[in-house]
N, C-alpha and C positions, 0 to 999 in steps of 0.2 A: 548269140552267135551271128555274126560278123557277113555281113550280106552284100557288102561294098562291093563285091565281082560284077553286082548281079545283069551291067552294063555289057557286058565282055562277051555274054551270051549272043542267042540272036533273040530279037524285040519278041519275035511272034508267037514266042513259050518264052517264059521264063518257071520252072520250076520252085527254082528257091525261094521267090516271094510267094507263090502259092501255098508251099511247104511252111514257111514261117508266117502266111495268115491261118490258114489254117488252124496250127498249133498254137494258138492266138484265142482264137473263138471262130466261131461259125459266123461271125457277124460279118467280124473282120473278112470273110472268104466272101460270103453274100455279097458284101459294096461291092468287093471289088471284082468279083465276077458279074453284079449290072450295072460297074460302071464298065467293064472291057465290053458288055454288050450295048452303049450306047455310044460310046470312043473306039475306036479302035486300040485292040488290045495291045500291040507292039509301040502305035507312040506311050501308052500310060505307063507299059512298062520299061523305058528311053526314060520319061519321066520320073517312075520312082527309081528307076534304076542311077539319075541323076539327083535326086537329091538326098537320099542316100550318100553317094562319095562327097557332098559338100555340107551331110548338115551336122552331127554328131560328134565330138571330141572329148574328149575325157577330161582334159581340161576346160571344157567350157559348165562344168554346176561343181560347186566345190564338194558337195556332196559324194560325188565319181573320184575327185581329182583326192582325194585326204578322208577320206571315208572314217567313222568312228573317230575325229578329230575337232572339236568347236573352234570354228575362227580365232573368238577370242583367247585361245587356249594360247596359240602360236606368241602372243608376246611374252606370258608366265615358259615356256617353255623358255625363247630368246635370253629372257634375264636369266637364268638356273644354267642357260648357257657358257653367259658372261659370268658368273659365279665359277663355275666346273674352270673356265680359261684361265681365273685372274685363281685359281687354288694348282691348278697344274705347273702355273707360272713359280708360284712359290717354290714349289716341294721341287722343279731344276736345279733350284737353285740351295737346294740340302747338301749337306754328304750322301745323305743314307741314299741319293738316286746317284750321286757322282758315282759310289762307289761300285754301285750294281750296272752302271754303265760302263767302268774300267773293265769289272771283270766279263762286258757279255750277254749281260740276264737281261739287260733292258735292250734291246736292235736300235739301229740306226732311223727306225720308222716308226719306233713307238710316242706317243707324244708324250713320255716324262722326256726325253732326248733332246740334250741344249740344244740341237742344231736342227729339231724338227720343224718347217714352220707351217705356228699354231693358226695364224692368220688367216692360213690359205686351207687349212683343214677345220678349219671354226666359221667361218665368213659365209654360209647358208644359214648354219645353225641361230650364227645372230643380226639374221638379213631375215626372217620366217615372214615379216609381218610386210616386209617389200615383195615376196618372191608370194605372195599373198594377192597380191593388186594385180598381178597380172593371171589368176584367175577367176571367171565369170565369163558372161556371153560375153560373144564375140560379135562385131561387125561381120556378117558373112553374106559380102553381095554376090559372090554363085551361088548360094543357097536361096536368096535371095528371089534375085532376079530368075531363076529353075524353077519358086513356086509360083510367082507373079506369071511363066510362062505355060505351069502344070495351069492353073487356076484359068485363063485365056480361054487355054484349050478345048476345055471342058465344059468352059460356058457357049465358047463357039460350037462343043458337035452338041453337048447335049441340051443350052437352053436355059441352063441354071451352074452354078461354081459346084453344085452338092456338096455342100462345109461335110454334111453331119457322113456321108456316109465316106469322103476324104481323108477326116476328125478319125474316123473308126480304122482308116489301114495305115493312116500313119502311126497313130498308138501300136499298129499289130509291130509296126514296124519298127518301131524305137525316135519315126522323126519326132524331133522334139517342137511342137505346134502344141499350144492349145489355146478355142476361141479359133477356129482360123476368118472366121466371118469376119471378127474383130480384128485380126492381122491383116484382113485383106483389105477392107474398109481404109484402117488408120494409114495402111499402104497406100490408096490411093487418094487422098486425103494430103497427105503429105506430097506428094509429086501434082497435085493440082498445086497449093504454095508455091512450085518452083519456077 
């Protein structure tokens, strides 16, 4: 269930977030409600909605971008495509294929048709590894900044960042953060060095 539209509702009431949390676990809903009593629920909803809008993209993780295919298999797939491409080029030069083209049994959009642009048709298959390099964790400045803002807000309202409660909420909402305390510590250390 996609909930990226949560920020478009009135911030004081967000039944979508509550429903998702309730369906995930009572612990997630309890953590949300406890934070809501310590913080302004409207501001909490606004931050969570902004995180949802900027957090997860299907191409950020190999497992969601290409389920059931190991990354190492791409090279083998590209090799098989190159072999197939060679075979198609050889077949195109045979009298059998010429006769089929002449009778109209092989259409102009068929890969065996002599003038079908094979390089264009096979480009992606032959370059799967390059395509795979585009998949992986991305730097999301908006996400990082929004998460920092949420942590600062919760800390200012509650006296501490409530990492455990936020992690339970994030897990239920599908926001991809593990070990929030370590992430926050690393961000603080990195910004102190700059």
